[in-house]
Structure formats: C-alpha cells, structure tokens
C-alpha positions as CSV (number, residue, x, y, z in Angstrom):
1,M,-17.1,53.1,39.2
2,V,-14.2,54.3,37.0
3,E,-10.7,53.0,37.5
4,M,-8.4,56.0,37.1
5,Q,-5.3,54.1,35.7
6,A,-5.3,54.0,31.9
7,Y,-3.6,51.3,29.9
8,D,-2.1,51.3,26.4
9,V,-3.9,48.0,25.5
10,A,-6.6,45.9,27.1
11,V,-7.0,42.3,26.2
12,V,-10.4,40.6,26.6
13,G,-10.1,36.9,26.8
14,L,-6.8,35.1,27.8
15,G,-7.1,32.0,25.7
16,A,-4.7,31.2,22.9
17,M,-4.7,34.5,21.0
18,G,-5.4,36.8,24.0
19,S,-2.6,35.3,26.2
20,A,-0.2,35.6,23.3
21,A,-1.2,39.2,22.7
22,L,-0.8,40.0,26.4
23,Y,2.7,38.6,26.3
24,A,3.6,40.4,23.0
25,A,2.4,43.7,24.4
26,A,4.2,43.3,27.7
27,R,7.4,42.5,25.8
28,R,7.2,45.8,24.1
29,G,7.0,47.7,27.3
30,L,3.2,48.6,26.9
31,R,0.9,49.1,29.8
32,V,-1.3,46.2,29.2
33,I,-4.1,44.6,31.2
34,G,-5.8,41.2,30.4
35,F,-9.2,39.9,31.5
36,D,-10.6,36.4,31.5
37,R,-14.1,35.3,32.7
38,L,-12.7,32.1,34.1
39,E,-9.0,31.1,34.2
40,P,-6.7,30.6,31.3
41,G,-6.7,27.0,30.0
42,H,-10.1,26.3,31.4
43,N,-12.2,23.4,30.0
44,R,-14.9,25.7,28.3
45,S,-12.3,27.0,25.9
46,S,-11.3,26.1,22.4
47,S,-7.7,25.4,23.6
48,F,-8.5,22.7,26.1
49,G,-7.3,19.1,25.7
50,E,-3.7,18.5,26.3
51,S,-2.3,18.8,22.8
52,R,-2.6,20.5,19.5
53,V,-1.2,19.9,16.0
54,I,1.1,22.2,14.2
55,R,2.0,21.7,10.5
56,L,3.7,23.9,8.0
57,A,2.3,23.0,4.6
58,Y,-1.3,24.0,5.0
59,F,-4.2,22.4,3.2
60,E,-6.7,25.1,4.1
61,H,-4.8,27.8,2.0
62,P,-1.2,28.7,1.0
63,S,-1.6,32.1,2.5
64,Y,-1.2,30.6,5.9
65,V,2.4,29.4,5.3
66,P,4.2,32.7,6.0
67,L,2.3,33.1,9.3
68,L,3.3,29.5,10.2
69,R,6.9,30.2,9.6
70,G,6.6,33.1,12.0
71,A,4.7,30.9,14.5
72,Y,7.4,28.2,14.6
73,R,10.0,31.0,15.3
74,A,7.8,32.6,18.0
75,W,7.1,29.3,19.7
76,R,10.9,28.7,20.0
77,D,11.3,32.3,21.3
78,L,8.8,31.6,24.0
79,E,10.7,28.4,25.0
80,V,14.0,30.3,25.2
81,A,12.4,33.1,27.2
82,T,10.7,30.7,29.7
83,G,13.1,27.7,29.7
84,E,10.1,25.5,29.1
85,R,9.2,23.2,26.1
86,V,5.8,23.6,24.4
87,L,6.6,22.3,20.9
88,A,7.8,18.8,19.9
89,I,8.5,17.9,16.2
90,T,7.2,14.6,15.2
91,G,6.5,14.9,11.5
92,I,3.0,14.6,10.0
93,V,1.4,12.2,7.4
94,E,-1.6,13.4,5.7
95,A,-3.5,10.8,3.6
96,G,-6.8,10.4,1.9
97,H,-9.0,9.0,-0.9
98,P,-7.9,9.8,-4.5
99,G,-8.5,13.5,-5.0
100,A,-8.8,14.3,-1.2
101,A,-8.7,18.1,-0.7
102,L,-6.6,17.5,2.4
103,V,-3.7,16.1,0.4
104,E,-4.0,18.2,-2.6
105,G,-4.2,21.3,-0.5
106,S,-1.1,20.5,1.5
107,V,0.9,19.6,-1.6
108,R,-0.2,22.9,-3.2
109,S,1.1,24.8,-0.2
110,A,4.4,22.9,0.0
111,R,5.0,23.5,-3.7
112,E,4.0,27.1,-3.6
113,H,6.3,27.9,-0.7
114,D,9.1,25.4,-1.4
115,L,8.5,23.4,1.7
116,P,10.1,20.1,2.4
117,H,7.7,17.2,1.7
118,E,7.5,13.7,0.3
119,L,4.8,12.2,-1.8
120,L,4.5,8.6,-0.6
121,S,2.5,5.5,-1.5
122,P,0.3,4.0,1.2
123,R,2.7,1.0,1.2
124,Q,5.7,3.3,1.9
125,V,3.7,4.9,4.7
126,N,2.7,1.6,6.2
127,D,6.3,0.3,6.0
128,R,7.9,3.4,7.5
129,F,5.3,3.8,10.2
130,P,4.0,0.4,11.2
131,A,1.1,1.9,13.2
132,F,-0.7,2.7,10.0
133,N,-2.6,0.5,7.6
134,L,-3.6,2.9,4.7
135,P,-5.6,1.7,1.8
136,A,-3.6,0.9,-1.4
137,D,-5.4,3.6,-3.5
138,W,-5.0,6.5,-1.1
139,E,-2.7,9.5,-1.8
140,C,-0.3,10.5,1.0
141,V,2.1,13.3,1.7
142,A,4.6,13.5,4.6
143,Q,6.0,16.7,6.2
144,P,9.0,16.6,8.5
145,D,8.1,19.8,10.3
146,G,4.7,18.8,11.7
147,G,4.5,18.4,15.5
148,V,2.6,18.8,18.8
149,L,2.0,21.9,20.9
150,L,0.9,21.8,24.6
151,P,-1.9,24.4,24.8
152,E,-2.7,24.8,28.4
153,K,1.0,24.9,29.2
154,A,1.7,27.5,26.5
155,I,-1.2,29.7,27.6
156,G,0.0,29.6,31.2
157,L,3.5,30.5,30.0
158,F,2.2,33.5,28.0
159,V,0.3,34.8,31.0
160,A,3.0,34.3,33.6
161,A,5.7,35.8,31.5
162,A,3.6,38.7,30.6
163,Q,2.9,39.4,34.4
164,D,6.7,39.1,35.0
165,L,7.1,41.9,32.5
166,G,4.6,44.1,34.3
167,A,1.2,43.1,32.7
168,S,-1.9,43.3,34.9
169,V,-4.2,40.3,34.9
170,R,-7.7,39.9,36.2
171,L,-9.2,36.3,36.3
172,N,-12.6,35.2,37.0
173,T,-13.6,38.7,35.8
174,P,-16.3,38.8,33.1
175,V,-16.2,41.9,30.8
176,R,-19.7,43.2,30.0
177,E,-18.8,45.4,27.0
178,V,-16.2,47.1,25.1
179,Q,-17.1,50.5,23.8
180,P,-15.2,53.0,21.6
181,L,-14.6,56.3,23.4
182,G,-13.2,58.9,20.9
183,D,-10.0,57.3,19.7
184,R,-9.8,55.1,22.9
185,V,-11.9,52.4,24.4
186,T,-13.8,51.8,27.6
187,I,-13.9,48.4,29.1
188,R,-16.9,47.9,31.4
189,L,-16.8,44.9,33.8
190,E,-19.8,43.1,35.3
191,D,-19.3,44.8,38.6
192,G,-19.7,48.2,36.9
193,T,-16.0,49.1,36.9
194,E,-14.9,51.0,33.8
195,I,-11.3,50.9,32.6
196,E,-9.8,53.0,29.9
197,A,-7.3,51.9,27.3
198,G,-5.9,53.2,24.1
199,S,-7.0,50.1,22.3
200,A,-8.7,46.7,23.0
201,V,-7.9,43.3,21.6
202,V,-11.2,41.4,21.8
203,A,-10.2,37.7,21.8
204,P,-12.9,35.8,23.9
205,G,-13.1,32.8,21.7
206,P,-16.7,31.5,21.4
207,W,-17.9,34.4,23.6
208,I,-17.1,36.8,20.7
209,R,-20.7,36.6,19.7
210,D,-21.7,38.4,23.0
211,F,-19.5,41.4,22.1
212,V,-20.1,41.6,18.4
213,P,-23.8,40.4,17.7
214,E,-23.5,41.2,14.0
215,L,-20.5,39.0,13.7
216,G,-22.1,36.4,15.9
217,K,-25.1,36.0,13.5
218,R,-22.6,34.7,10.9
219,L,-20.7,32.4,13.1
220,K,-21.3,28.8,14.1
221,L,-20.3,27.2,17.4
222,T,-19.8,23.5,17.2
223,R,-19.1,20.8,19.9
224,Q,-16.0,18.9,19.2
225,P,-15.3,15.5,21.0
226,L,-11.8,14.6,21.9
227,L,-10.9,11.0,22.6
228,W,-7.8,9.2,24.0
229,F,-7.2,5.6,23.1
230,S,-5.1,3.0,25.0
231,P,-2.8,1.7,22.2
232,V,-2.9,-1.9,21.0
233,H,0.9,-1.7,20.3
234,A,2.4,0.9,22.6
235,D,5.8,0.8,21.0
236,L,4.4,1.7,17.6
237,V,2.6,4.9,18.6
238,R,5.4,6.7,20.5
239,A,6.4,10.1,19.0
240,D,9.6,8.5,17.7
241,R,7.7,5.8,15.8
242,M,4.4,7.5,14.7
243,P,3.9,11.0,13.4
244,V,0.9,13.3,13.7
245,F,-1.7,12.2,11.2
246,F,-4.6,13.7,9.3
247,L,-6.9,11.3,7.4
248,Q,-9.6,12.1,4.9
249,S,-11.9,9.2,4.3
250,S,-15.1,9.1,2.4
251,D,-17.1,10.1,5.5
252,D,-14.8,11.9,7.9
253,L,-11.7,14.1,8.4
254,T,-9.9,12.6,11.3
255,Y,-6.7,13.8,13.0
256,G,-4.5,12.1,15.6
257,L,-1.4,12.5,17.8
258,P,1.1,10.0,19.0
259,D,1.2,9.1,22.7
260,M,3.1,12.2,23.8
261,C,2.0,12.4,27.5
262,G,1.6,8.8,28.5
263,S,-2.2,9.2,28.2
264,G,-2.6,7.3,24.9
265,V,-3.2,8.3,21.3
266,K,-5.5,11.3,21.0
267,A,-7.8,11.4,18.0
268,A,-10.8,13.4,16.9
269,S,-12.9,14.3,14.0
270,H,-12.4,17.8,12.5
271,L,-16.2,17.7,11.5
272,S,-18.9,19.2,13.6
273,G,-20.1,17.2,16.6
274,G,-23.3,19.2,16.8
275,D,-24.1,22.9,16.9
276,L,-24.2,25.0,20.1
277,A,-26.5,27.9,20.7
278,S,-24.0,29.7,22.9
279,A,-20.6,29.3,24.5
280,D,-22.3,28.7,27.8
281,E,-24.8,26.0,26.6
282,P,-24.2,22.6,28.3
283,R,-22.2,20.2,26.0
284,A,-23.4,16.7,25.8
285,E,-20.8,14.2,26.9
286,V,-19.1,12.0,24.3
287,S,-21.6,9.3,23.4
288,D,-20.9,5.6,23.0
289,D,-21.7,6.0,19.3
290,E,-19.1,8.7,18.9
291,K,-16.5,6.5,20.7
292,A,-17.4,3.5,18.4
293,S,-17.3,5.5,15.2
294,L,-13.9,7.0,15.9
295,R,-12.5,3.7,17.1
296,A,-13.7,2.0,13.9
297,I,-11.7,4.6,11.9
298,L,-8.6,3.8,13.9
299,Q,-9.1,0.1,13.6
300,R,-9.2,0.5,9.9
301,Y,-6.4,2.9,9.3
302,V,-4.3,3.1,12.5
303,P,-4.9,-0.3,14.1
304,A,-1.9,0.0,16.5
305,A,-3.7,2.9,18.2
306,A,-7.2,1.4,18.3
307,G,-7.5,0.1,21.9
308,E,-10.2,1.0,24.3
309,V,-11.2,4.7,24.9
310,S,-9.4,5.7,28.0
311,R,-10.5,9.3,28.3
312,T,-12.8,11.8,26.6
313,S,-13.2,15.6,26.6
314,L,-14.8,18.3,24.6
315,C,-13.8,21.6,23.0
316,V,-15.6,24.1,20.9
317,Y,-14.9,25.5,17.4
318,T,-16.1,29.0,16.5
319,R,-16.4,28.7,12.8
320,S,-16.6,31.5,10.2
321,P,-18.6,30.9,7.0
322,D,-15.5,30.3,5.0
323,E,-13.5,28.6,7.8
324,H,-10.9,31.2,7.7
325,F,-10.0,33.4,10.7
326,V,-11.5,36.7,11.5
327,L,-8.5,38.9,12.4
328,G,-8.1,42.6,12.1
329,L,-9.4,46.0,12.9
330,H,-13.1,46.5,13.5
331,P,-14.2,48.4,10.3
332,E,-16.0,51.1,12.2
333,A,-13.9,51.3,15.4
334,P,-10.2,50.8,14.5
335,Q,-9.1,51.1,18.1
336,I,-10.8,47.7,18.6
337,V,-9.0,44.6,17.2
338,L,-11.0,41.4,16.6
339,A,-9.3,38.1,17.0
340,S,-11.8,35.3,16.5
341,P,-13.1,33.0,15.2
342,C,-10.3,30.6,14.4
343,S,-12.6,27.9,13.0
344,G,-10.8,25.0,14.9
345,H,-7.4,25.4,13.4
346,G,-6.0,28.5,15.1
347,F,-4.0,27.5,18.1
348,K,-0.8,26.7,16.2
349,F,-0.7,30.4,15.1
350,A,-1.1,32.0,18.5
351,S,2.5,32.8,19.1
352,V,2.7,34.9,16.0
353,I,-0.8,36.2,16.1
354,G,-0.1,37.7,19.5
355,E,2.6,39.8,17.8
356,I,0.1,40.7,14.9
357,L,-2.6,41.7,17.4
358,T,-0.1,44.0,19.2
359,D,0.9,45.5,15.9
360,L,-2.8,46.3,15.2
361,A,-3.4,47.6,18.7
362,T,-0.6,50.0,18.6
363,D,-0.1,51.0,15.0
364,R,-3.4,50.0,13.4
365,S,-1.5,48.0,10.9
366,T,0.9,45.1,10.5
367,C,3.5,43.9,8.0
368,W,2.1,40.3,8.3
369,P,0.0,39.1,5.4
370,I,-3.5,38.9,6.9
371,G,-5.7,40.1,4.1
372,L,-7.4,36.8,4.0
373,F,-8.8,37.3,7.4
374,K,-10.3,40.8,7.1
375,P,-13.3,41.1,9.6
376,D,-15.3,43.2,7.1
377,R,-15.7,40.3,4.8
378,V,-18.2,38.8,7.4
379,L,-19.0,41.9,9.5
380,T,-21.0,44.9,8.7
381,D,-22.6,47.6,10.9
382,A,-21.5,45.8,14.1
383,E,-22.2,47.3,17.4
384,F,-20.3,46.5,20.6
385,Q,-22.5,45.6,23.6
386,H,-23.2,42.9,26.2
C-alpha cells in the first residue's frame, strides 16, 4: 500500500534527536512526518529518567563547545516558544584523582574556548558546597553554566510544538525499512504502507542497528542503571545549595544531580552496566550490589546525598567505538541522515542537533562544525534494511 502524499522530510524515531528534528523542520515550514515505534519519552529509550545534565566546558573534546553554545540558545528558544521551562542552571563541579581525564579535559575545553571556570581545591569545594566531602589530593573545576534538563518534558514539547506547526506524527508505528529511491526515500511501515519523502532523518536510538546493520556491527548497547537517593541532609542537596557533579574516582565515573523534582538526588555511573544484544532485550533490574556500590561512592564523596535508595530505573547507551556521535549524511545515500549513536552524552545537544539534522536533510550540508562525527569513520558499505 502506497500513501500518495509526499513529504519533504521523514523522521524515524522521536526521541531526543528525532523530536528536535521534527520541530526544527516544522519551524521552517517543511512538510514533515515523524514516526515512533512506541511513544516519545518511553522507558525503553536513551532519554528516559526525569533529568539530564548539561555542561559547557566538555571533557570529551573541545570540538563540542560550539555546539553546546548553540544548544543553550536553542533550549531557551524552545522555552520562549512554548512558555515552558526545561533548563535550570545549577552550576557543575567536576572532580577526580590527580591526572583525572575528566578534570583535565574540561579545563582544556574551558581554556581553549575562553569559558568561565574556577580551579578549586577540594577544601574550597567542600566549604562552598557542604554536601561534598572530596579527598584532599583531588583536582576540581567548577563551571557556572552547568545545569539540568528535563528530557521527557522537552521531547513532549518538541513533538507537540511541531504538530502545532503542521507536522504529521504517527506513534506506535514501527518503521520496517528506509530505502533510497532515486534522490528521494521510501519509508516502509510494518503494515506494508509506503511513504515517500525527499529525505529521511534516521534517529531511532538503540534501534539504529536494525536499520544500518553495518553500523550496528560497530556499536555497543549498554544497560545503564539510574538511582535516586533519599538525602541525609535535604537542605544541602537542593539546587540552590549543591550543583550537578561529575566525579572520577579510581574505579568509577559517577555523575549526580541535586534534588530538582522532590524525588531525591539522582546518581549513576557513566560506565557500562552490562552489554545488551539488542534494543528489545530485557534489561535486568538494578541489583542490590549496584545500589550498594553507588551508595558507597556517595557516602564517601557526597555524604549529604547518601540516604536509602528510593527509586531505580534503567536507560540504554548506544556507544560508538570512539564514544563520539555518529551524525551526518550516509556516505552512499546522502538523502538519508544518520543521527545515532550519542554514546550516553547526547541529550544536552538535542536542541541544536535538531537544527543540524534539518540542514542536512534539506541542503545536504550545515555550517555547524560536525566533522568529528562523520558516519563514514565507522560505516562502510552499509545497506538499509529491516
């Protein structure tokens, strides 16, 4: 069955990147349609879990900073357009053992891009933010621009605002394949319906491996436990008393957020909680050992937050071999734009990446610096199929 209406852009997957692309395309007056196998913000996604960190100086690589500047601007634009808040600035403290890549990388980014930051001693951090108890030999950097995003709310706003601007949305609608057709694309749904579009943004998160098998062979899906802790000293872990934190100890890379929503301090390990064979594989619930391990880290370094575990959840990282994004035109089918994986640190960029994906879908190029993320560095001879 062929649907006769043709679209300028089709978006496969309405998670962080896909929903933002749907909104950006609709704002430009394009005929755009978006598909999601479930519903945006669902608990099988990489963007599930109440909150996400945003930070400006970026330890992963200084090349991310221009995109982050654009992301902060675009998040504020979304707030103005919808009248809703999705970004709260709390500041961020990053700290670790001597020589920790976390701290060295953030300081490098801050210096290269002239970003505001402070190099602090552990004692200065502990005095300024009494929730912390950092070791005396650690290195620390504080950034005033760090903060917290609300992912499910943001995704919902992107989709609703896009629909208000005329975008078509089909939820609980799995896409079977995306195929080049001349200089256009055909989107084939599981019920056999075919929809034609000028280009496609393929942003299905961990399901990217189903659409681009050759890329999938180079990616790793990892289970990521998320935990919320009832604070020991609630007055010390509010957003006005404790910033977002990222800590690199000898055996873990841990991040946490102040009590933003009344649900406690959220904390998690940035390291893998176990590999997944597919996006649909059942994910083991957070174990007692995982709870005890993370609580022990908080007891040592953020004791005010280290009460009982009050809630747990899971998300999934889709990791590339170098932990950088895969973002750009498919090397053999430029009418298909790839937007995954984000390797567990992509949500903060979604607002600006939506604009970038729309550039690529319409112009096959963008003025944004995304050379680090070229798909062909990890993808060769890919074929689009189920």
